N, C-alpha and C positions, 0 to 999 in steps of 0.2 A: 457534522463536520467529517470530511473525507480526507484521509491522510494516506499517502503512498510512500512507502519506504523503498528506496531504489539504490542501485549501484551504477557506477559509470559504465557505459557501453553495454548495458543490459537490454537486449532486444525485447524481452517480455515486459520490462519496465516501460520502454518507449511505446510499445503497443498499447499498454494500459493507459498511459497518458494521452496518446492520440485518440483512443476510443472516447475518453472523457471529454477531451477538447472538441471533438466533432459534434458532441451533443451539448456543448456549452456548459458543462458541469465544472464547478470550481472545486479545487483540491489544493492541498498543501503537499509538496514533495519534500521528502527528507532523504538526504544522501547518507546512506549508512557508512560509507567510507570516510565521512567527515566527523562522525559522532560515535565514539565507542559506547557511550551510554545508550544511544538509540539502538545500536546493534545488539547490545545486551538485553534491552527491553524486548526486541523482536525475538531474540533467541529464547527468552523466558516464556514466550507464547508458543514455542515449539517450532519456529521456522528457521530454516538453515539456508534459504535462498531468497532472492528478490524476484519480483516485487512482493511486498506484503501490503495489503490494502486493509485499512481499518476505517469502519464507518462508526463514528462515535455518536452514541445516543445520550451521552451525559452520565451514563451509569456503566462503569467498566464490566459489570456482570451481564449487561445486555448488548454491549458493543458487538458488532459483526466484524469478523476478520477472516481473511483467506490469503493464500499465497498463489503466485503465478498469475498469468493473464487469463482471467476467467470471465469472458463476456456474459456467460449465463448468470454469474453472480452479480456482475455490474448492472445487468438489466433489472434486477430486483431493486 
């Protein structure tokens, strides 16, 4: 499962979503401005800016995550 934590009017967030959509990849977008618990969870991972992308493997210890628009990471 691919989840993108975003903020309104975030150009890097929009670029990440466009990249995924161009390739037909499905994702769940979560607006950090709407959910304080989501913002706290992202902050607990060490991120202070959006977007934050999490690729869930079903095991939190092996989940992949990164911040910013990173086509090099998205290619993986």
